[in-house]
Structure formats: C-alpha cells, structure tokens
C-alpha positions as CSV (number, residue, x, y, z in Angstrom):
1,X,14.5,-4.3,13.8
2,X,15.5,-4.8,10.2
3,X,13.1,-2.9,8.0
4,X,12.9,-3.3,4.3
5,X,10.7,-1.8,1.5
6,X,9.1,-3.9,-1.2
7,X,7.5,-2.4,-4.3
8,X,5.0,-4.8,-6.0
9,X,5.2,-4.2,-9.7
10,X,2.8,-5.9,-12.1
11,X,3.3,-5.2,-15.8
12,X,-0.3,-5.7,-16.8
13,X,-2.9,-3.2,-15.5
14,X,-6.5,-3.2,-16.6
15,X,-6.9,0.6,-16.9
16,X,-3.4,1.4,-18.1
17,X,-1.3,-1.5,-19.3
18,X,2.5,-1.2,-19.0
19,X,2.1,2.0,-16.9
20,X,5.1,1.3,-14.8
21,X,7.4,1.3,-17.8
22,X,6.1,4.7,-19.1
23,X,8.7,7.5,-19.1
24,X,8.5,10.0,-16.3
25,X,11.1,12.7,-16.7
26,X,14.2,10.8,-17.9
27,X,13.3,7.5,-16.2
28,X,10.5,5.0,-16.1
29,X,7.8,5.2,-13.5
30,X,9.0,2.1,-11.6
31,X,12.6,3.3,-11.6
32,X,11.6,6.7,-10.3
33,X,9.6,5.1,-7.5
34,X,12.4,2.7,-6.6
35,X,15.1,5.4,-6.5
36,X,12.9,7.7,-4.4
37,X,12.2,4.9,-1.9
38,X,16.0,4.3,-1.6
39,X,16.7,8.0,-1.2
40,X,14.5,8.2,1.9
41,X,17.3,6.4,3.9
42,X,14.7,4.6,6.0
43,X,15.3,1.1,4.9
44,X,18.0,-1.5,5.2
45,X,17.1,-2.8,1.7
46,X,14.6,-2.0,-1.0
47,X,13.3,-4.5,-3.5
48,X,10.9,-4.6,-6.5
49,X,8.7,-7.7,-6.6
50,X,7.5,-8.4,-10.1
51,X,6.2,-11.1,-12.4
52,X,7.7,-9.2,-15.4
53,X,11.1,-9.9,-16.8
54,X,11.0,-6.5,-18.4
55,X,10.5,-4.7,-15.1
56,X,13.1,-7.1,-13.4
57,X,15.7,-6.1,-16.0
58,X,14.8,-2.4,-15.8
59,X,15.5,-2.3,-12.1
60,X,18.7,-4.4,-12.3
61,X,20.0,-2.3,-15.2
62,X,19.7,0.8,-12.9
63,X,21.6,-0.9,-10.1
64,X,18.5,-1.9,-8.1
65,X,17.3,-5.1,-6.5
66,X,14.4,-7.1,-7.9
67,X,12.8,-10.4,-7.1
68,X,10.8,-12.5,-9.6
69,X,7.4,-13.8,-8.3
70,X,4.5,-15.8,-9.8
71,X,1.0,-14.5,-10.6
72,X,-0.9,-13.3,-7.5
73,X,-4.4,-12.0,-6.7
74,X,-3.1,-9.2,-4.3
75,X,0.0,-7.1,-3.8
76,X,0.3,-8.6,-0.3
77,X,0.5,-12.1,-1.7
78,X,3.2,-11.0,-4.2
79,X,5.2,-9.4,-1.4
80,X,4.8,-12.4,0.9
81,X,6.4,-14.6,-1.8
82,X,9.2,-12.1,-2.4
83,X,10.2,-11.8,1.3
84,X,9.9,-15.4,2.5
85,X,13.7,-16.0,2.2
86,X,14.7,-12.4,3.1
87,X,15.9,-11.7,6.7
88,X,13.7,-8.9,8.0
89,X,11.3,-7.9,10.8
90,X,9.1,-5.2,9.2
91,X,8.1,-5.0,5.5
92,X,6.8,-1.7,4.0
93,X,4.7,-2.0,0.9
94,X,5.2,1.0,-1.4
95,X,3.0,1.1,-4.5
96,X,4.9,1.1,-7.8
97,X,2.6,3.6,-9.4
98,X,3.1,6.2,-6.5
99,X,6.5,7.8,-7.5
100,X,6.2,10.9,-5.3
101,X,6.0,9.4,-1.9
102,X,6.7,11.4,1.2
103,X,9.2,10.7,4.0
104,X,6.9,11.6,7.0
105,X,4.1,9.0,6.4
106,X,6.7,6.2,6.1
107,X,8.4,7.3,9.3
108,X,5.0,7.3,11.1
109,X,4.3,3.7,10.0
110,X,7.7,2.5,11.2
111,X,7.1,4.3,14.5
112,X,4.0,2.2,15.1
113,X,6.1,-0.9,15.5
114,X,8.7,0.9,17.6
115,X,5.9,1.7,20.1
116,X,4.3,-1.8,19.9
117,X,6.0,-3.3,22.9
118,X,3.8,-6.4,23.1
119,X,3.9,-6.9,19.3
120,X,0.1,-7.0,19.0
121,X,-0.1,-5.1,15.7
122,X,0.0,-7.2,12.5
123,X,0.2,-4.2,10.1
124,X,-0.1,-0.5,10.0
125,X,-1.5,1.7,7.2
126,X,-2.7,5.3,6.4
127,X,-6.0,7.1,6.3
128,X,-6.9,10.6,5.1
129,X,-10.0,12.6,5.8
130,X,-12.6,12.9,3.0
131,X,-14.5,16.2,2.6
132,X,-16.4,16.1,-0.7
133,X,-19.7,14.2,-0.9
134,X,-18.7,12.7,-4.3
135,X,-15.4,11.3,-2.8
136,X,-17.2,9.8,0.2
137,X,-19.8,8.1,-2.0
138,X,-17.4,6.8,-4.7
139,X,-16.8,3.0,-4.6
140,X,-13.3,3.7,-5.9
141,X,-12.4,5.2,-2.6
142,X,-12.1,2.5,0.1
143,X,-13.4,3.9,3.4
144,X,-12.2,2.9,6.8
145,X,-13.6,3.2,10.3
146,X,-11.5,2.8,13.5
147,X,-12.0,2.4,17.2
148,X,-10.8,5.1,19.7
149,X,-7.2,3.7,19.6
150,X,-6.9,3.9,15.8
151,X,-7.5,0.2,15.2
152,X,-9.5,-0.7,12.1
153,X,-13.0,-1.9,12.6
154,X,-13.9,-2.3,8.9
155,X,-13.1,-1.2,5.4
156,X,-15.7,-0.8,2.7
157,X,-16.4,0.7,-0.7
158,X,-19.7,1.7,0.6
159,X,-20.2,4.8,2.8
160,X,-19.3,4.0,6.3
161,X,-20.5,5.0,8.8
162,X,-24.0,5.5,7.5
163,X,-25.1,9.0,8.4
164,X,-28.5,8.4,10.0
165,X,-28.3,11.0,12.7
166,X,-28.1,14.2,10.6
167,X,-27.7,16.5,13.6
168,X,-24.3,15.0,14.3
169,X,-21.3,15.6,12.1
170,X,-19.2,12.5,11.4
171,X,-15.8,12.3,9.8
172,X,-15.1,10.0,6.8
173,X,-11.7,8.6,6.0
174,X,-10.2,7.1,2.9
175,X,-7.8,4.2,3.2
176,X,-4.4,4.9,1.6
177,X,-2.8,1.7,0.4
178,X,0.6,2.0,1.9
179,X,1.2,-0.8,4.3
180,X,3.7,-1.8,7.0
181,X,3.7,-5.5,7.9
182,X,5.3,-7.7,10.5
183,X,6.9,-10.3,8.3
184,X,5.3,-13.2,10.2
185,X,1.9,-11.7,9.8
186,X,2.4,-11.1,6.1
187,X,3.5,-14.8,5.6
188,X,0.5,-15.9,7.6
189,X,-1.8,-13.7,5.5
190,X,-0.6,-15.4,2.3
191,X,-1.6,-18.8,3.6
192,X,-5.1,-17.8,4.7
193,X,-8.2,-18.6,2.6
194,X,-10.2,-15.6,1.3
195,X,-13.4,-15.2,3.2
196,X,-16.8,-13.8,2.0
197,X,-16.3,-10.2,3.1
198,X,-12.9,-9.8,1.3
199,X,-14.3,-11.5,-1.8
200,X,-17.4,-9.3,-1.8
201,X,-15.6,-5.9,-1.3
202,X,-12.3,-6.8,-3.2
203,X,-10.3,-5.3,-0.3
204,X,-7.4,-7.4,0.9
205,X,-7.1,-5.7,4.3
206,X,-10.4,-7.3,5.3
207,X,-8.7,-10.7,5.3
208,X,-6.7,-9.6,8.3
209,X,-9.8,-8.5,10.1
210,X,-11.7,-11.6,9.3
211,X,-9.0,-13.7,11.0
212,X,-8.8,-11.4,14.0
213,X,-5.5,-9.6,13.3
214,X,-5.0,-6.0,14.4
215,X,-4.5,-3.1,11.9
216,X,-3.4,0.3,13.1
217,X,-4.4,3.3,11.0
218,X,-2.4,6.5,11.1
219,X,-4.1,9.7,9.9
220,X,-2.1,11.6,7.3
221,X,-2.5,14.7,5.0
222,X,-0.4,12.9,2.4
223,X,-2.0,13.0,-1.1
224,X,-0.1,10.9,-3.5
225,X,0.1,11.1,-7.3
226,X,-1.1,7.6,-8.2
227,X,-0.7,6.8,-11.9
228,X,-3.8,4.7,-12.9
229,X,-4.5,6.3,-16.3
230,X,-2.7,8.1,-19.1
231,X,-4.2,11.4,-17.8
232,X,-2.6,10.7,-14.4
233,X,0.8,10.2,-16.1
234,X,0.5,13.6,-17.8
235,X,-0.3,15.2,-14.4
236,X,2.8,13.5,-12.9
237,X,5.0,14.7,-15.7
238,X,4.1,18.3,-14.9
239,X,5.5,17.8,-11.4
240,X,9.0,16.8,-12.6
C-alpha cells in the first residue's frame, strides 16, 4: 500500500485567526507540524492542503509539499480535493494545529488497514477514555460509542451512552480527530450530501455512518496539544 499524510491547513479560524502561522520555537506552527510528520518516517509522501497562499508559500519555502484547494466545509472535503490526482491507497489526516503528534497512534491506524483483508473498513480513527464529569458533559468533546469489535455506532456532542442504570459503571470515550482513510472512501465521502444527523451535530464522521460505511476506532492514551487559542499556543511554547 502507498500511504500518504495530508495536513489540512485553513488560514482563518474562528477562535484564533492565523494560528497556523504563529511562531512556535523558531518555526511556524504549520511548519513544525509538517516537519514532525515527515520525521516519523511512516509515509511515502506528506502534503499540506490549504486555501491560503501564505501557508502554501510557507511550506514550499521550507522544502515541503503543498496543494492549493478551494473553500470547504470540512477537513475531509479539503483532503479529498487535494488527493484526487495523487496516487495512493491510504490517506492519513493529521491536524495542522497538533504539532506534537506521536508515532505510535499513527502506526496503529496504519495497521488497521494491514489487517483488513476484505477491505471492509472505510476509515480508522482514535478514541481516548474520559474520566472527569465536566469532560464527559462538555459539548466541545465529541463522544463515540462502538460495538464489541471497535466499530463506531455513533458520535455525539451529547453524553453517550446515557447512564440510566447507575449501579453499572460505563466507560466514556472522546473521539480524537486523527483519521486514516481509504482513498476511494474519502473521494466517495466528498460527493455525498450532508444528512440531518451530521448537520445537527456538526460532526463529519457521522456522514460515513449515515451512508453505511465502517469506521474502526482504536483506543489510545495519546493526549495531543491542540492549538485552538492564544493560551494553547503559550502552553505549546513551554514544551519546546
């Protein structure tokens, strides 16, 4: 299999505009992320997919590969446009604002497809156990429930499952937005109309479920350093 990584990079961000061009150490956030992905050695090629000429030039000026795209509702749609003419089998989506990614979770996602002999899985992603009541109840944390084989049943910003039987302890999991797609499933996704559940929850993974595709979830202990606010950037700078 030919495996590539694509980093969707939108210049505008509602909570922290231009965050990917902020300086982290001696480089921008997006360049740090790009170079860290390359250094994993897991991928045949790594690209940044962006609608910003500023980000495009930033990556090319540092010897990287970038693809210009149009405006898109979701990161998956942006990646689908970027990879349509690239020869590959598996596409890993790495978030541009997650500069300190770990090697092991990415290897686990790739292994899902090595073991999928019948090619039934459309995409794989990560989940992490939630422990605090505030985290479980926060609509900013997308929760996921799976069947006994680790396939997603549903994603929601609400608390799922609802804990009616209080004598039984149930685990809650947060969905981590690192994806591994089969290329053909990703291209199919981009052509599918949004359905009511995805529109209501604002969770793009639901589109796959609404059209009957299989999503494999891998449990991880990986806690990234997502840069969504200026405060997050200051925390990240302390890790350099």
